[in-house]
PDB file of N, CA, C and O in Angstrom:
ATOM      1  N   MET A   1       1.338 -10.684  17.206  1.00  0.00           N
ATOM      2  CA  MET A   1       0.785 -10.400  15.980  1.00  0.00           C
ATOM      3  C   MET A   1       1.550  -9.115  15.419  1.00  0.00           C
ATOM      4  O   MET A   1       1.769  -8.128  16.122  1.00  0.00           O
ATOM      5  N   VAL A   2       1.902  -9.217  14.197  1.00  0.00           N
ATOM      6  CA  VAL A   2       2.630  -8.021  13.573  1.00  0.00           C
ATOM      7  C   VAL A   2       1.615  -7.359  12.663  1.00  0.00           C
ATOM      8  O   VAL A   2       0.886  -7.955  11.870  1.00  0.00           O
ATOM      9  N   GLU A   3       1.654  -6.111  12.866  1.00  0.00           N
ATOM     10  CA  GLU A   3       0.676  -5.173  11.996  1.00  0.00           C
ATOM     11  C   GLU A   3       1.495  -4.191  11.175  1.00  0.00           C
ATOM     12  O   GLU A   3       2.246  -3.373  11.707  1.00  0.00           O
ATOM     13  N   ASN A   4       1.338  -4.292   9.936  1.00  0.00           N
ATOM     14  CA  ASN A   4       1.956  -3.400   9.017  1.00  0.00           C
ATOM     15  C   ASN A   4       0.968  -2.355   8.392  1.00  0.00           C
ATOM     16  O   ASN A   4      -0.185  -2.652   8.081  1.00  0.00           O
ATOM     17  N   VAL A   5       1.473  -1.197   8.245  1.00  0.00           N
ATOM     18  CA  VAL A   5       0.545  -0.086   7.634  1.00  0.00           C
ATOM     19  C   VAL A   5       0.995   0.195   6.252  1.00  0.00           C
ATOM     20  O   VAL A   5       2.185   0.448   6.064  1.00  0.00           O
ATOM     21  N   ILE A   6       0.121   0.174   5.224  1.00  0.00           N
ATOM     22  CA  ILE A   6       0.369   0.665   3.946  1.00  0.00           C
ATOM     23  C   ILE A   6      -0.447   1.922   3.527  1.00  0.00           C
ATOM     24  O   ILE A   6      -1.668   1.871   3.372  1.00  0.00           O
ATOM     25  N   TRP A   7       0.240   2.980   3.361  1.00  0.00           N
ATOM     26  CA  TRP A   7      -0.277   4.156   2.894  1.00  0.00           C
ATOM     27  C   TRP A   7      -0.318   4.169   1.345  1.00  0.00           C
ATOM     28  O   TRP A   7       0.577   3.623   0.699  1.00  0.00           O
ATOM     29  N   PRO A   8      -1.360   4.796   0.753  1.00  0.00           N
ATOM     30  CA  PRO A   8      -1.331   4.872  -0.685  1.00  0.00           C
ATOM     31  C   PRO A   8      -0.081   5.470  -1.191  1.00  0.00           C
ATOM     32  O   PRO A   8       0.418   4.994  -2.211  1.00  0.00           O
ATOM     33  N   ALA A   9       0.472   6.455  -0.593  1.00  0.00           N
ATOM     34  CA  ALA A   9       1.664   7.194  -0.977  1.00  0.00           C
ATOM     35  C   ALA A   9       2.803   6.163  -1.257  1.00  0.00           C
ATOM     36  O   ALA A   9       3.573   6.402  -2.187  1.00  0.00           O
ATOM     37  N   TYR A  10       2.953   5.060  -0.529  1.00  0.00           N
ATOM     38  CA  TYR A  10       3.996   4.139  -0.669  1.00  0.00           C
ATOM     39  C   TYR A  10       3.999   3.528  -2.120  1.00  0.00           C
ATOM     40  O   TYR A  10       5.059   3.156  -2.624  1.00  0.00           O
ATOM     41  N   LEU A  11       2.889   3.437  -2.734  1.00  0.00           N
ATOM     42  CA  LEU A  11       2.752   2.850  -4.002  1.00  0.00           C
ATOM     43  C   LEU A  11       2.406   3.683  -5.166  1.00  0.00           C
ATOM     44  O   LEU A  11       2.151   3.176  -6.258  1.00  0.00           O
ATOM     45  N   ASP A  12       2.391   5.100  -4.929  1.00  0.00           N
ATOM     46  CA  ASP A  12       2.089   6.085  -5.875  1.00  0.00           C
ATOM     47  C   ASP A  12       3.124   6.457  -6.795  1.00  0.00           C
ATOM     48  O   ASP A  12       4.148   6.994  -6.374  1.00  0.00           O
ATOM     49  N   ARG A  13       2.936   6.203  -8.105  1.00  0.00           N
ATOM     50  CA  ARG A  13       4.009   6.442  -9.090  1.00  0.00           C
ATOM     51  C   ARG A  13       4.279   7.930  -9.310  1.00  0.00           C
ATOM     52  O   ARG A  13       5.335   8.328  -9.803  1.00  0.00           O
ATOM     53  N   GLU A  14       3.280   8.740  -8.925  1.00  0.00           N
ATOM     54  CA  GLU A  14       3.432  10.178  -9.211  1.00  0.00           C
ATOM     55  C   GLU A  14       4.245  10.859  -8.065  1.00  0.00           C
ATOM     56  O   GLU A  14       4.600  12.029  -8.205  1.00  0.00           O
ATOM     57  N   LEU A  15       4.545  10.163  -6.947  1.00  0.00           N
ATOM     58  CA  LEU A  15       5.343  10.708  -5.920  1.00  0.00           C
ATOM     59  C   LEU A  15       6.898  10.267  -6.011  1.00  0.00           C
ATOM     60  O   LEU A  15       7.261   9.209  -6.525  1.00  0.00           O
ATOM     61  N   SER A  16       7.679  11.134  -5.494  1.00  0.00           N
ATOM     62  CA  SER A  16       9.186  10.743  -5.455  1.00  0.00           C
ATOM     63  C   SER A  16       9.401  10.006  -4.099  1.00  0.00           C
ATOM     64  O   SER A  16       8.578  10.002  -3.183  1.00  0.00           O
ATOM     65  N   ARG A  17      10.563   9.407  -4.087  1.00  0.00           N
ATOM     66  CA  ARG A  17      11.013   8.739  -2.881  1.00  0.00           C
ATOM     67  C   ARG A  17      10.841   9.678  -1.648  1.00  0.00           C
ATOM     68  O   ARG A  17      10.306   9.256  -0.622  1.00  0.00           O
ATOM     69  N   SER A  18      11.292  10.928  -1.756  1.00  0.00           N
ATOM     70  CA  SER A  18      11.309  11.849  -0.639  1.00  0.00           C
ATOM     71  C   SER A  18       9.915  12.293  -0.226  1.00  0.00           C
ATOM     72  O   SER A  18       9.658  12.811   0.861  1.00  0.00           O
ATOM     73  N   GLU A  19       9.011  12.036  -1.223  1.00  0.00           N
ATOM     74  CA  GLU A  19       7.481  12.417  -0.868  1.00  0.00           C
ATOM     75  C   GLU A  19       6.876  11.175  -0.378  1.00  0.00           C
ATOM     76  O   GLU A  19       5.699  11.231  -0.025  1.00  0.00           O
ATOM     77  N   GLY A  20       7.514  10.050  -0.304  1.00  0.00           N
ATOM     78  CA  GLY A  20       6.833   8.944   0.433  1.00  0.00           C
ATOM     79  C   GLY A  20       6.720   7.578  -0.366  1.00  0.00           C
ATOM     80  O   GLY A  20       6.323   6.563   0.208  1.00  0.00           O
ATOM     81  N   ARG A  21       7.070   7.579  -1.667  1.00  0.00           N
ATOM     82  CA  ARG A  21       6.959   6.401  -2.402  1.00  0.00           C
ATOM     83  C   ARG A  21       8.062   5.424  -1.908  1.00  0.00           C
ATOM     84  O   ARG A  21       9.197   5.834  -1.669  1.00  0.00           O
ATOM     85  N   ARG A  22       7.701   4.116  -1.760  1.00  0.00           N
ATOM     86  CA  ARG A  22       8.646   3.140  -1.129  1.00  0.00           C
ATOM     87  C   ARG A  22       8.957   1.930  -2.031  1.00  0.00           C
ATOM     88  O   ARG A  22       9.708   1.021  -1.677  1.00  0.00           O
ATOM     89  N   VAL A  23       8.322   1.982  -3.234  1.00  0.00           N
ATOM     90  CA  VAL A  23       8.631   0.817  -4.174  1.00  0.00           C
ATOM     91  C   VAL A  23       9.178   1.494  -5.451  1.00  0.00           C
ATOM     92  O   VAL A  23       8.935   2.680  -5.672  1.00  0.00           O
ATOM     93  N   PRO A  24       9.906   0.749  -6.279  1.00  0.00           N
ATOM     94  CA  PRO A  24      10.387   1.347  -7.449  1.00  0.00           C
ATOM     95  C   PRO A  24       9.357   1.987  -8.411  1.00  0.00           C
ATOM     96  O   PRO A  24       8.229   1.495  -8.442  1.00  0.00           O
ATOM     97  N   ARG A  25       9.620   2.914  -9.099  1.00  0.00           N
ATOM     98  CA  ARG A  25       8.697   3.627  -9.945  1.00  0.00           C
ATOM     99  C   ARG A  25       8.070   2.579 -10.971  1.00  0.00           C
ATOM    100  O   ARG A  25       6.891   2.660 -11.314  1.00  0.00           O
ATOM    101  N   SER A  26       8.865   1.668 -11.403  1.00  0.00           N
ATOM    102  CA  SER A  26       8.365   0.675 -12.323  1.00  0.00           C
ATOM    103  C   SER A  26       7.298  -0.286 -11.622  1.00  0.00           C
ATOM    104  O   SER A  26       6.438  -0.842 -12.305  1.00  0.00           O
ATOM    105  N   SER A  27       7.368  -0.444 -10.406  1.00  0.00           N
ATOM    106  CA  SER A  27       6.368  -1.294  -9.708  1.00  0.00           C
ATOM    107  C   SER A  27       5.127  -0.543  -9.251  1.00  0.00           C
ATOM    108  O   SER A  27       4.067  -1.116  -9.000  1.00  0.00           O
ATOM    109  N   ALA A  28       5.323   0.834  -9.152  1.00  0.00           N
ATOM    110  CA  ALA A  28       4.221   1.717  -8.575  1.00  0.00           C
ATOM    111  C   ALA A  28       3.027   1.969  -9.626  1.00  0.00           C
ATOM    112  O   ALA A  28       3.139   1.701 -10.822  1.00  0.00           O
ATOM    113  N   VAL A  29       2.025   2.442  -9.119  1.00  0.00           N
ATOM    114  CA  VAL A  29       0.820   2.773  -9.990  1.00  0.00           C
ATOM    115  C   VAL A  29       0.351   4.165  -9.705  1.00  0.00           C
ATOM    116  O   VAL A  29       0.499   4.647  -8.582  1.00  0.00           O
ATOM    117  N   PRO A  30      -0.227   4.843 -10.710  1.00  0.00           N
ATOM    118  CA  PRO A  30      -0.741   6.206 -10.445  1.00  0.00           C
ATOM    119  C   PRO A  30      -2.033   6.216  -9.553  1.00  0.00           C
ATOM    120  O   PRO A  30      -3.028   5.546  -9.832  1.00  0.00           O
ATOM    121  N   GLU A  31      -1.937   6.996  -8.509  1.00  0.00           N
ATOM    122  CA  GLU A  31      -2.969   7.215  -7.449  1.00  0.00           C
ATOM    123  C   GLU A  31      -3.688   5.965  -7.086  1.00  0.00           C
ATOM    124  O   GLU A  31      -4.831   5.757  -7.494  1.00  0.00           O
ATOM    125  N   PRO A  32      -3.056   5.146  -6.344  1.00  0.00           N
ATOM    126  CA  PRO A  32      -3.656   3.905  -5.829  1.00  0.00           C
ATOM    127  C   PRO A  32      -4.647   4.311  -4.705  1.00  0.00           C
ATOM    128  O   PRO A  32      -4.506   5.348  -4.057  1.00  0.00           O
ATOM    129  N   THR A  33      -5.674   3.413  -4.514  1.00  0.00           N
ATOM    130  CA  THR A  33      -6.733   3.767  -3.521  1.00  0.00           C
ATOM    131  C   THR A  33      -6.594   2.673  -2.442  1.00  0.00           C
ATOM    132  O   THR A  33      -5.961   1.645  -2.682  1.00  0.00           O
ATOM    133  N   VAL A  34      -7.207   2.905  -1.214  1.00  0.00           N
ATOM    134  CA  VAL A  34      -7.180   1.902  -0.199  1.00  0.00           C
ATOM    135  C   VAL A  34      -7.893   0.720  -0.545  1.00  0.00           C
ATOM    136  O   VAL A  34      -7.535  -0.379  -0.120  1.00  0.00           O
ATOM    137  N   ASP A  35      -8.920   0.880  -1.320  1.00  0.00           N
ATOM    138  CA  ASP A  35      -9.605  -0.287  -1.743  1.00  0.00           C
ATOM    139  C   ASP A  35      -8.910  -1.163  -2.666  1.00  0.00           C
ATOM    140  O   ASP A  35      -9.117  -2.372  -2.565  1.00  0.00           O
ATOM    141  N   GLU A  36      -8.078  -0.705  -3.595  1.00  0.00           N
ATOM    142  CA  GLU A  36      -7.273  -1.518  -4.452  1.00  0.00           C
ATOM    143  C   GLU A  36      -6.210  -2.229  -3.608  1.00  0.00           C
ATOM    144  O   GLU A  36      -5.944  -3.415  -3.802  1.00  0.00           O
ATOM    145  N   ILE A  37      -5.560  -1.433  -2.597  1.00  0.00           N
ATOM    146  CA  ILE A  37      -4.532  -1.945  -1.805  1.00  0.00           C
ATOM    147  C   ILE A  37      -4.988  -3.114  -1.013  1.00  0.00           C
ATOM    148  O   ILE A  37      -4.355  -4.169  -0.978  1.00  0.00           O
ATOM    149  N   ALA A  38      -6.222  -2.881  -0.307  1.00  0.00           N
ATOM    150  CA  ALA A  38      -6.890  -3.989   0.428  1.00  0.00           C
ATOM    151  C   ALA A  38      -7.156  -5.189  -0.436  1.00  0.00           C
ATOM    152  O   ALA A  38      -6.774  -6.303  -0.077  1.00  0.00           O
ATOM    153  N   ARG A  39      -7.775  -5.002  -1.522  1.00  0.00           N
ATOM    154  CA  ARG A  39      -8.004  -6.151  -2.429  1.00  0.00           C
ATOM    155  C   ARG A  39      -6.838  -6.872  -2.758  1.00  0.00           C
ATOM    156  O   ARG A  39      -6.851  -8.103  -2.738  1.00  0.00           O
ATOM    157  N   ALA A  40      -5.643  -6.110  -3.113  1.00  0.00           N
ATOM    158  CA  ALA A  40      -4.516  -6.795  -3.495  1.00  0.00           C
ATOM    159  C   ALA A  40      -3.878  -7.588  -2.352  1.00  0.00           C
ATOM    160  O   ALA A  40      -3.383  -8.697  -2.550  1.00  0.00           O
ATOM    161  N   ALA A  41      -3.901  -6.993  -1.148  1.00  0.00           N
ATOM    162  CA  ALA A  41      -3.388  -7.577   0.030  1.00  0.00           C
ATOM    163  C   ALA A  41      -4.149  -8.884   0.426  1.00  0.00           C
ATOM    164  O   ALA A  41      -3.596  -9.886   0.881  1.00  0.00           O
ATOM    165  N   GLY A  42      -5.407  -8.754   0.208  1.00  0.00           N
ATOM    166  CA  GLY A  42      -6.271  -9.981   0.327  1.00  0.00           C
ATOM    167  C   GLY A  42      -5.938 -11.062  -0.560  1.00  0.00           C
ATOM    168  O   GLY A  42      -5.951 -12.227  -0.165  1.00  0.00           O
ATOM    169  N   GLN A  43      -5.606 -10.703  -1.871  1.00  0.00           N
ATOM    170  CA  GLN A  43      -5.106 -11.657  -2.895  1.00  0.00           C
ATOM    171  C   GLN A  43      -3.864 -12.298  -2.387  1.00  0.00           C
ATOM    172  O   GLN A  43      -3.670 -13.507  -2.518  1.00  0.00           O
ATOM    173  N   VAL A  44      -3.026 -11.500  -1.812  1.00  0.00           N
ATOM    174  CA  VAL A  44      -1.759 -12.151  -1.407  1.00  0.00           C
ATOM    175  C   VAL A  44      -1.959 -13.157  -0.249  1.00  0.00           C
ATOM    176  O   VAL A  44      -1.205 -14.109  -0.047  1.00  0.00           O
ATOM    177  N   GLY A  45      -3.049 -12.855   0.491  1.00  0.00           N
ATOM    178  CA  GLY A  45      -3.396 -13.789   1.693  1.00  0.00           C
ATOM    179  C   GLY A  45      -3.359 -13.163   3.008  1.00  0.00           C
ATOM    180  O   GLY A  45      -3.307 -13.863   4.019  1.00  0.00           O
ATOM    181  N   TYR A  46      -3.382 -11.850   3.066  1.00  0.00           N
ATOM    182  CA  TYR A  46      -3.355 -11.189   4.381  1.00  0.00           C
ATOM    183  C   TYR A  46      -4.733 -10.721   4.814  1.00  0.00           C
ATOM    184  O   TYR A  46      -5.652 -10.516   4.021  1.00  0.00           O
ATOM    185  N   ASP A  47      -4.810 -10.569   6.111  1.00  0.00           N
ATOM    186  CA  ASP A  47      -6.100  -9.996   6.643  1.00  0.00           C
ATOM    187  C   ASP A  47      -5.898  -8.413   6.664  1.00  0.00           C
ATOM    188  O   ASP A  47      -4.840  -7.943   7.084  1.00  0.00           O
ATOM    189  N   VAL A  48      -6.888  -7.639   6.224  1.00  0.00           N
ATOM    190  CA  VAL A  48      -6.679  -6.315   6.126  1.00  0.00           C
ATOM    191  C   VAL A  48      -7.750  -5.523   6.835  1.00  0.00           C
ATOM    192  O   VAL A  48      -8.857  -6.033   7.011  1.00  0.00           O
ATOM    193  N   VAL A  49      -7.477  -4.303   7.252  1.00  0.00           N
ATOM    194  CA  VAL A  49      -8.410  -3.318   7.816  1.00  0.00           C
ATOM    195  C   VAL A  49      -8.210  -1.984   7.150  1.00  0.00           C
ATOM    196  O   VAL A  49      -7.119  -1.414   7.120  1.00  0.00           O
ATOM    197  N   ILE A  50      -9.296  -1.525   6.627  1.00  0.00           N
ATOM    198  CA  ILE A  50      -9.170  -0.080   6.008  1.00  0.00           C
ATOM    199  C   ILE A  50      -9.494   0.896   7.002  1.00  0.00           C
ATOM    200  O   ILE A  50     -10.489   0.751   7.712  1.00  0.00           O
ATOM    201  N   GLU A  51      -8.670   1.956   7.114  1.00  0.00           N
ATOM    202  CA  GLU A  51      -8.977   3.173   7.872  1.00  0.00           C
ATOM    203  C   GLU A  51      -9.060   4.348   6.933  1.00  0.00           C
ATOM    204  O   GLU A  51      -8.002   4.869   6.578  1.00  0.00           O
ATOM    205  N   ARG A  52     -10.156   4.798   6.517  1.00  0.00           N
ATOM    206  CA  ARG A  52     -10.404   5.752   5.460  1.00  0.00           C
ATOM    207  C   ARG A  52     -10.101   7.121   5.913  1.00  0.00           C
ATOM    208  O   ARG A  52      -9.656   7.918   5.087  1.00  0.00           O
ATOM    209  N   GLU A  53     -10.298   7.492   7.171  1.00  0.00           N
ATOM    210  CA  GLU A  53     -10.148   8.761   7.697  1.00  0.00           C
ATOM    211  C   GLU A  53      -8.798   9.250   8.005  1.00  0.00           C
ATOM    212  O   GLU A  53      -8.631  10.408   8.387  1.00  0.00           O
ATOM    213  N   LYS A  54      -7.847   8.440   7.860  1.00  0.00           N
ATOM    214  CA  LYS A  54      -6.421   8.688   8.234  1.00  0.00           C
ATOM    215  C   LYS A  54      -5.677   9.460   6.998  1.00  0.00           C
ATOM    216  O   LYS A  54      -5.948   9.262   5.813  1.00  0.00           O
ATOM    217  N   THR A  55      -4.747  10.323   7.457  1.00  0.00           N
ATOM    218  CA  THR A  55      -3.988  11.195   6.546  1.00  0.00           C
ATOM    219  C   THR A  55      -2.512  10.804   6.614  1.00  0.00           C
ATOM    220  O   THR A  55      -1.961  10.768   7.714  1.00  0.00           O
ATOM    221  N   TYR A  56      -1.883  10.527   5.560  1.00  0.00           N
ATOM    222  CA  TYR A  56      -0.377  10.259   5.578  1.00  0.00           C
ATOM    223  C   TYR A  56       0.288  11.576   6.061  1.00  0.00           C
ATOM    224  O   TYR A  56      -0.111  12.643   5.594  1.00  0.00           O
ATOM    225  N   PRO A  57       1.191  11.548   6.891  1.00  0.00           N
ATOM    226  CA  PRO A  57       1.870  12.711   7.506  1.00  0.00           C
ATOM    227  C   PRO A  57       2.499  13.699   6.483  1.00  0.00           C
ATOM    228  O   PRO A  57       2.643  14.884   6.785  1.00  0.00           O
ATOM    229  N   ARG A  58       2.867  13.218   5.297  1.00  0.00           N
ATOM    230  CA  ARG A  58       3.446  14.084   4.342  1.00  0.00           C
ATOM    231  C   ARG A  58       2.433  14.688   3.317  1.00  0.00           C
ATOM    232  O   ARG A  58       2.815  15.397   2.386  1.00  0.00           O
ATOM    233  N   GLU A  59       1.139  14.376   3.533  1.00  0.00           N
ATOM    234  CA  GLU A  59       0.085  14.909   2.696  1.00  0.00           C
ATOM    235  C   GLU A  59      -0.895  15.628   3.476  1.00  0.00           C
ATOM    236  O   GLU A  59      -0.900  15.583   4.706  1.00  0.00           O
ATOM    237  N   TYR A  60      -1.742  16.304   2.780  1.00  0.00           N
ATOM    238  CA  TYR A  60      -2.782  17.131   3.461  1.00  0.00           C
ATOM    239  C   TYR A  60      -4.271  16.599   3.354  1.00  0.00           C
ATOM    240  O   TYR A  60      -5.126  16.777   4.222  1.00  0.00           O
ATOM    241  N   GLU A  61      -4.448  15.944   2.206  1.00  0.00           N
ATOM    242  CA  GLU A  61      -5.759  15.335   2.021  1.00  0.00           C
ATOM    243  C   GLU A  61      -5.803  13.846   2.495  1.00  0.00           C
ATOM    244  O   GLU A  61      -4.907  13.070   2.164  1.00  0.00           O
ATOM    245  N   PRO A  62      -6.826  13.467   3.252  1.00  0.00           N
ATOM    246  CA  PRO A  62      -6.871  12.052   3.737  1.00  0.00           C
ATOM    247  C   PRO A  62      -7.158  11.087   2.575  1.00  0.00           C
ATOM    248  O   PRO A  62      -8.170  11.221   1.887  1.00  0.00           O
ATOM    249  N   ARG A  63      -6.316  10.178   2.379  1.00  0.00           N
ATOM    250  CA  ARG A  63      -6.536   9.013   1.404  1.00  0.00           C
ATOM    251  C   ARG A  63      -6.745   7.699   2.169  1.00  0.00           C
ATOM    252  O   ARG A  63      -7.073   6.677   1.566  1.00  0.00           O
ATOM    253  N   GLY A  64      -6.557   7.723   3.476  1.00  0.00           N
ATOM    254  CA  GLY A  64      -6.705   6.539   4.259  1.00  0.00           C
ATOM    255  C   GLY A  64      -5.481   5.735   4.285  1.00  0.00           C
ATOM    256  O   GLY A  64      -4.453   6.154   3.754  1.00  0.00           O
ATOM    257  N   ARG A  65      -5.545   4.524   4.916  1.00  0.00           N
ATOM    258  CA  ARG A  65      -4.382   3.745   5.054  1.00  0.00           C
ATOM    259  C   ARG A  65      -4.963   2.228   5.146  1.00  0.00           C
ATOM    260  O   ARG A  65      -6.163   2.069   5.372  1.00  0.00           O
ATOM    261  N   VAL A  66      -4.173   1.215   4.983  1.00  0.00           N
ATOM    262  CA  VAL A  66      -4.536  -0.132   5.056  1.00  0.00           C
ATOM    263  C   VAL A  66      -3.661  -0.864   6.107  1.00  0.00           C
ATOM    264  O   VAL A  66      -2.438  -0.876   5.973  1.00  0.00           O
ATOM    265  N   LEU A  67      -4.266  -1.469   7.139  1.00  0.00           N
ATOM    266  CA  LEU A  67      -3.533  -2.194   8.183  1.00  0.00           C
ATOM    267  C   LEU A  67      -3.442  -3.638   7.669  1.00  0.00           C
ATOM    268  O   LEU A  67      -4.473  -4.231   7.349  1.00  0.00           O
ATOM    269  N   ILE A  68      -2.314  -4.183   7.588  1.00  0.00           N
ATOM    270  CA  ILE A  68      -2.104  -5.685   7.274  1.00  0.00           C
ATOM    271  C   ILE A  68      -1.756  -6.379   8.482  1.00  0.00           C
ATOM    272  O   ILE A  68      -0.724  -6.123   9.101  1.00  0.00           O
ATOM    273  N   GLU A  69      -2.659  -7.325   8.865  1.00  0.00           N
ATOM    274  CA  GLU A  69      -2.408  -8.120  10.060  1.00  0.00           C
ATOM    275  C   GLU A  69      -1.771  -9.497   9.813  1.00  0.00           C
ATOM    276  O   GLU A  69      -1.999 -10.080   8.753  1.00  0.00           O
ATOM    277  N   ASN A  70      -1.025 -10.007  10.703  1.00  0.00           N
ATOM    278  CA  ASN A  70      -0.424 -11.252  10.594  1.00  0.00           C
ATOM    279  C   ASN A  70       0.544 -11.301   9.436  1.00  0.00           C
ATOM    280  O   ASN A  70       0.561 -12.287   8.699  1.00  0.00           O
ATOM    281  N   ALA A  71       1.329 -10.300   9.256  1.00  0.00           N
ATOM    282  CA  ALA A  71       2.342 -10.240   8.174  1.00  0.00           C
ATOM    283  C   ALA A  71       3.793 -10.443   8.644  1.00  0.00           C
ATOM    284  O   ALA A  71       4.725  -9.839   8.112  1.00  0.00           O
ATOM    285  N   ASP A  72       3.948 -11.272   9.613  1.00  0.00           N
ATOM    286  CA  ASP A  72       5.145 -11.497  10.309  1.00  0.00           C
ATOM    287  C   ASP A  72       6.186 -12.468   9.543  1.00  0.00           C
ATOM    288  O   ASP A  72       7.348 -12.606   9.926  1.00  0.00           O
ATOM    289  N   ASP A  73       5.658 -13.103   8.453  1.00  0.00           N
ATOM    290  CA  ASP A  73       6.518 -13.907   7.645  1.00  0.00           C
ATOM    291  C   ASP A  73       7.382 -13.273   6.590  1.00  0.00           C
ATOM    292  O   ASP A  73       8.364 -13.820   6.090  1.00  0.00           O
ATOM    293  N   ALA A  74       6.897 -11.978   6.270  1.00  0.00           N
ATOM    294  CA  ALA A  74       7.595 -11.324   5.206  1.00  0.00           C
ATOM    295  C   ALA A  74       8.134  -9.870   5.764  1.00  0.00           C
ATOM    296  O   ALA A  74       7.544  -9.269   6.662  1.00  0.00           O
ATOM    297  N   GLY A  75       9.194  -9.431   5.197  1.00  0.00           N
ATOM    298  CA  GLY A  75       9.593  -8.060   5.509  1.00  0.00           C
ATOM    299  C   GLY A  75       8.738  -7.062   4.829  1.00  0.00           C
ATOM    300  O   GLY A  75       8.049  -7.385   3.862  1.00  0.00           O
ATOM    301  N   LYS A  76       8.762  -5.813   5.324  1.00  0.00           N
ATOM    302  CA  LYS A  76       7.854  -4.747   4.804  1.00  0.00           C
ATOM    303  C   LYS A  76       8.078  -4.546   3.326  1.00  0.00           C
ATOM    304  O   LYS A  76       7.120  -4.432   2.561  1.00  0.00           O
ATOM    305  N   SER A  77       9.355  -4.499   2.904  1.00  0.00           N
ATOM    306  CA  SER A  77       9.672  -4.182   1.587  1.00  0.00           C
ATOM    307  C   SER A  77       9.111  -5.282   0.679  1.00  0.00           C
ATOM    308  O   SER A  77       8.574  -4.969  -0.383  1.00  0.00           O
ATOM    309  N   ASP A  78       9.220  -6.582   1.070  1.00  0.00           N
ATOM    310  CA  ASP A  78       8.692  -7.640   0.234  1.00  0.00           C
ATOM    311  C   ASP A  78       7.128  -7.632   0.261  1.00  0.00           C
ATOM    312  O   ASP A  78       6.502  -7.997  -0.734  1.00  0.00           O
ATOM    313  N   LEU A  79       6.554  -7.254   1.301  1.00  0.00           N
ATOM    314  CA  LEU A  79       5.114  -7.063   1.295  1.00  0.00           C
ATOM    315  C   LEU A  79       4.597  -5.974   0.452  1.00  0.00           C
ATOM    316  O   LEU A  79       3.553  -6.124  -0.181  1.00  0.00           O
ATOM    317  N   LEU A  80       5.333  -4.795   0.411  1.00  0.00           N
ATOM    318  CA  LEU A  80       5.034  -3.803  -0.509  1.00  0.00           C
ATOM    319  C   LEU A  80       5.146  -4.096  -1.986  1.00  0.00           C
ATOM    320  O   LEU A  80       4.325  -3.691  -2.809  1.00  0.00           O
ATOM    321  N   GLN A  81       6.238  -4.844  -2.281  1.00  0.00           N
ATOM    322  CA  GLN A  81       6.460  -5.313  -3.673  1.00  0.00           C
ATOM    323  C   GLN A  81       5.286  -6.209  -4.102  1.00  0.00           C
ATOM    324  O   GLN A  81       4.742  -6.067  -5.197  1.00  0.00           O
ATOM    325  N   ALA A  82       4.920  -7.117  -3.224  1.00  0.00           N
ATOM    326  CA  ALA A  82       3.792  -8.021  -3.673  1.00  0.00           C
ATOM    327  C   ALA A  82       2.526  -7.295  -3.811  1.00  0.00           C
ATOM    328  O   ALA A  82       1.813  -7.510  -4.791  1.00  0.00           O
ATOM    329  N   VAL A  83       2.183  -6.427  -2.881  1.00  0.00           N
ATOM    330  CA  VAL A  83       0.891  -5.702  -2.992  1.00  0.00           C
ATOM    331  C   VAL A  83       0.968  -4.802  -4.240  1.00  0.00           C
ATOM    332  O   VAL A  83      -0.016  -4.754  -4.977  1.00  0.00           O
ATOM    333  N   ALA A  84       2.092  -4.073  -4.533  1.00  0.00           N
ATOM    334  CA  ALA A  84       2.163  -3.232  -5.698  1.00  0.00           C
ATOM    335  C   ALA A  84       1.961  -4.037  -6.917  1.00  0.00           C
ATOM    336  O   ALA A  84       1.287  -3.579  -7.839  1.00  0.00           O
ATOM    337  N   ALA A  85       2.526  -5.263  -6.987  1.00  0.00           N
ATOM    338  CA  ALA A  85       2.465  -6.045  -8.214  1.00  0.00           C
ATOM    339  C   ALA A  85       0.947  -6.469  -8.350  1.00  0.00           C
ATOM    340  O   ALA A  85       0.426  -6.434  -9.465  1.00  0.00           O
ATOM    341  N   TYR A  86       0.271  -6.843  -7.308  1.00  0.00           N
ATOM    342  CA  TYR A  86      -1.161  -7.256  -7.385  1.00  0.00           C
ATOM    343  C   TYR A  86      -1.962  -5.986  -7.795  1.00  0.00           C
ATOM    344  O   TYR A  86      -2.860  -6.135  -8.625  1.00  0.00           O
ATOM    345  N   VAL A  87      -1.726  -4.811  -7.309  1.00  0.00           N
ATOM    346  CA  VAL A  87      -2.479  -3.634  -7.705  1.00  0.00           C
ATOM    347  C   VAL A  87      -2.350  -3.400  -9.107  1.00  0.00           C
ATOM    348  O   VAL A  87      -3.335  -3.024  -9.744  1.00  0.00           O
ATOM    349  N   ALA A  88      -1.236  -3.581  -9.665  1.00  0.00           N
ATOM    350  CA  ALA A  88      -0.910  -3.370 -11.094  1.00  0.00           C
ATOM    351  C   ALA A  88      -1.735  -4.409 -11.890  1.00  0.00           C
ATOM    352  O   ALA A  88      -2.344  -4.036 -12.893  1.00  0.00           O
ATOM    353  N   VAL A  89      -1.777  -5.664 -11.493  1.00  0.00           N
ATOM    354  CA  VAL A  89      -2.531  -6.613 -12.150  1.00  0.00           C
ATOM    355  C   VAL A  89      -4.081  -6.457 -12.078  1.00  0.00           C
ATOM    356  O   VAL A  89      -4.810  -6.842 -12.992  1.00  0.00           O
ATOM    357  N   LEU A  90      -4.527  -5.890 -10.976  1.00  0.00           N
ATOM    358  CA  LEU A  90      -5.995  -5.629 -10.771  1.00  0.00           C
ATOM    359  C   LEU A  90      -6.448  -4.554 -11.698  1.00  0.00           C
ATOM    360  O   LEU A  90      -7.618  -4.524 -12.079  1.00  0.00           O
ATOM    361  N   ARG A  91      -5.545  -3.646 -12.087  1.00  0.00           N
ATOM    362  CA  ARG A  91      -5.826  -2.503 -12.928  1.00  0.00           C
ATOM    363  C   ARG A  91      -5.860  -2.932 -14.438  1.00  0.00           C
ATOM    364  O   ARG A  91      -6.355  -2.153 -15.253  1.00  0.00           O
ATOM    365  N   GLU A  92      -5.390  -4.055 -14.814  1.00  0.00           N
ATOM    366  CA  GLU A  92      -5.295  -4.546 -16.294  1.00  0.00           C
ATOM    367  C   GLU A  92      -6.672  -4.908 -16.710  1.00  0.00           C
ATOM    368  O   GLU A  92      -6.883  -5.331 -17.847  1.00  0.00           O
TER     369      GLU A  92
END
């Protein structure tokens, strides 16, 4: 079983690449939440676990993280792109 971690910082438009953003700014959204990320990952078809008390190592305030289980069929960058696209659609 492959488990991937998605931190909200990975999809945060307000952050630079060196601050932790891992998708292009055009795909990112401002201040994504773990609930939005989990819902989007569920729409893509993955099993998710939300850990709300976790803090991204480059940040000081805990925003949580989302664990994506059974994501062995896609690379992490493809997974992040898909989740970012669904978060953007959920916000419309």
